[in-house]
N, C-alpha and C positions, 0 to 999 in steps of 0.2 A: 330108486334109492330115496329121491326127495319125497315121494309119496309115502314111503314107509316112515321116514322121519316125521312127516307131517301127522301121520296117524298116531305115532308114538307120543308126539307133543300134545295132540288133542286128548289122548287117553290119559296122559299124565295130568293135564289140567282138570279133566273130569274126576279123576281119583282124588285130587287135592280138594276139589269143591265138595265132594261127598264127605270126605273126612272133616272138612271145615264145618259143614252143616251139622254133623254128628257131635262135634266138640261144642259148638255153640248152643245146641239144644240139649246138651247132656244134663243140665240142671233140671229141666222140665221132666225128663225121663226119670231122673233120680227122685224127684218129688213124687211122681206117680208111683214108682216102685215102693217108696216108703209107705205111702198111703195104703197100697194093696197089701203089703206085708203086715202092717200093723192092724189092718182090718181083719186079717185072717187070724192073727195070733192073740188079739185082744177084742173081746166083745164090747168093751166100753169105748173103744177108740172113736167109732162113728156115731156115738150118741150126741144129741144136740148140746147137752151140757158140757161134754168134753171138748167138742169143736169150738164152742164159744170160749171155753177156757184157753184153748190154744190161740184163738184170735186175740184175746186180751193179752196173752203173754208176749206175742210177737209185735204188738203195737209199738212199744217203746223202742225195741231193737230196729224195727222198720223205719220209724221216724228218724232216729239217729243215723241209720244207714243211708237214708235219702240225703241227709246233709253231707255225710262223708262221701257219697257218690259224686257230688259236685266237686269236692276237694280232690279226689283221686283222679277223676276225669281230667281235671285241670293240671295234673302232674304233681300234686302235693300229697300230704298225709296229715291226719289229725289224731293225735293220741290223747287229747285233752277233753273229749266230749263227755266222758263220765263225770269228770270234776266240774265241768260247766253245768251239767244237769243238777249236781248237788248244790252249787252256788246259787243258781237261778231258783231252785226249790226253796232254799233257806231264806233268801231275800224276799221272795214273794210271800212265803208263809209268815215271815216276820211282819211284812206290811199288812197282811190280812188280819193278824191278831192285834196289831196296834191300832188299826183304823176301822176294821170291819168292812172295808171297801173292796169288793171283788174286782171291779175295773182297775183300781190302783194296783192290786196284787198282780193282775195279768200284765199291766204295763211295766211293773218292776221286773218281772220275769223276762219279758221281751227285751227290755233295755239291757238287762244283765247279759243275756245271750248274745245280743248284737254287739255289745261293747267288748266282750271277751273275744268274739270272732274278729272284730275290726282291729283290735290291738294286735292279735297274733298275725293277721294278714298284713298289717302295716309293717311289723318288724321283719317278716319274711321277705316282703317285696322291697321295702325301702333300703334295707341293709344287706340284701342278698344272702340271708341266713338260711340254713338247712331247715325245712319244715319239721323234720323229725326232732331236731334239737329244740326248736322254739316250742312246739306243742308238747314235748316231753317236759320242758320247764313249766309250761302253762299248766300241765296236769298237776304238778306239785304246788304251784302258786295258788291256783283256784281252790284246790283241796284245803290248803292251809288257810285261805281266807274264809272258807266255809267253817272250819273248826274254830277260828278266832271269833267269827260272828255268833256262832251258836254256843261257844264255850264247850264244845263237845257234847252238848245235850240236845236231843231231838226236840223240834217244835211240834207239839202234838195238840190234839183236841181242837182241830180246825172247824170252822162253821160248816154247816151242811152245804152251803152254796159252793164252797171250794171243793168238796168231795165229789161234786157232780162231774168234774173232769175225768175222774178215774173210775167212778162207780155208777154214774147216771146212765139213763137209757133214752133212746129215741124210739118209742114204741117197743119193738122187740130187739132193736139193735143197740148194743153197748155204745155209749158216747165215745170211748177211746177208738173204737173201730171206725166210727163216723169221722172222727178227727183224722185218722190215718188216711181214709179215702180222700178227704179234702186236700191234705198235704200232698198225697201222691199225685192227684190230678193236677194241682197247681205246679208241682215240681216237673211233671212230665211236659206240661205246656211250656214252661220256662226253658227247659232243655231242648225241646224239639221245635218250638215255634218262635223263639225270640232271638234277638241279636246276642244277648248274654249267653244263651245256650250254645249258639254256633261258635262264638269266640272261645268259650271254655273248652270245647272239643278241639278247636284249632290250637290253642295254647298247649294242651296236653299232647297233641300229636307232634308239634314242632314249634317250640317256643321262639326260636331265633327267626324262623321264617315268618311267623305271625307278627313278631315285633317289627320286622323289616317292611311289612305291609302298612304300617302306621297305626296298628291297633295298640291301645294303651294296655299292655299286658299286665302291668302292676295293678291297675284298677280292677280288671276283671278277675285276676287271681285273688286279690283281696276279697272280692265279692263272694267267692266260693267259701271262704272262711266265715264271712258274715252270715251266709245262708246256713252253714253248719251250726253257727251259734244260735240262730233263730230256731232251728230244729231242736237244739238242746233245750231251749226255753220251753218249747211245746211239750217235749218229753218230760221235762221237770214238772210241769203242771199236771200232766197225766199221772206220773208216778206219785206225786204228793197227794193228789186226790184219791188215788187207789188205796194207799196205805194209811191215809189220814194223818200223815206225819211228814215233816221235813227232817230227814236223818242226815247228820253231817257226813256219814260214810255212804250215803246213797250213791248209786251209779258206779261203784267200784267194779272194774272189769267190763263195763259196758262198751268201752272203746274196742276191746277185743271182739266182742260179739258183733258190733256194728261193722267193723272192718271185715270180719269173716263173712257177714251177710253180703256185703258189697262184692267181695272177691268171688264167693261161691256163685253169686248172681251173674258173673261174667264180666264185671268191670275189670279192665286190665290195670295192674299195678304200674305199668309203664305209662299210663295216661292216654287220653285221647279216645277211649272206647268204654262204653258202659250204658246201661239203661236203668230207669227207675223201676220198671216192672221186674227186671232181673234181680234187683236188690230185694224187693219184696218176696220174690220166690226164694232167694237165698235165706232170708229171715225165716220163712216158713219151713225150710229144710231143717234149720237149726232148732226151731221151736218144736217141730214134730219129732225130731230125734230125742230131745229132752223129755217131751211128753210121753213118748213111747217107752223110754227107759223107766220113767216113773210108773207107768201103768203095769209094766212087767216086773216092777219091784226090784230093779237092778240097782246096785250100790250107786248112790248119787255121785260118788267120785269118778265113776266111769263116764259121766256126762262130760267132764273136762277132757278126758282122754278122747272121747268121740268127737267133740267139737274141734279139738286140736288136729285130729287125724283128717277131718273133713277140710280144714283150712289148708293143710299140706297138699291134699289131693287137688284142691281148687287152684293152688299156686302152680302145681305141676301142669294142670290143664291150661292155665294161663300161658305158661311157657310154651306148651305145645301149640297153642293158638297163634302165638307170636311167630314161632318157627314156620308154621304153615303159611301165615301171611307173607313172610319173607320169601318162602319157596314159590308161592303163587306169583309174587311180583317178579321173581327171577325167571320163571317159566314164561310169563307174559312178555317180558323183555326179549326173550329168545324168539 
């Protein structure tokens, strides 16, 4: 009797582990399937020009997603990233046209992003406000500031030095792709090799327990928003350089794609779980879907439907993953 129960328990644990692995690696299989299908139905998909185009398209989404990954792992959410992109873009372009100094323009963008992130992180932690409400308000405030600064008119005809961020190359590699690689490597090292990364995971997993161990939860949670703001500044520089203009409505809807990339990549909305490479894979899934629909000349409005459907599926998978983790913990306790 006891042997039978033991065998059933081991079998149950084994089945849960297999299902957990399949759920966790689902995004990789999805990406592979998308590539194979599009390679079959479109001769243009695997051309060098198209692949470079996809790479350029996903850079901004990936950089923003990396910043949002820190926030969500830490148990928060950030709906303001698109507006911060626009504000950093406008301020840096204004500094560039006024002074002609590229270092100053970069500094202005970075300070803008860091400042917006610090302000929101401070309000959320100092006054125990809901991240959703604060960043929703920030989304409107930062967009309004951009419109006030530009008077609703794009800042265009930027010097060639500024355009390097979005249109330059390192040999055969587009500069935006190189920037993404650098940001991704640094973010990975921070999350996996530093005290900040360990504490962010701990806060997202169980904030109260983390606080009781003496960790300054408010500081490290604020830092996640600061990092997200920095990523917005970098994305703003790339976007402005690519289109050679700082548009007051730039970045609209970017927060949706950034969060979608993070969730599709396996970061749990409950916090405490997620990876940088998963976010980049999630951004690639979205980018390839959009590119494939364009190549197949499918109505552009279906792109919104497709991305929304993928988000819902990702949230369902996240819920399944959480349920599996709870089931495995229960089985282990037995």
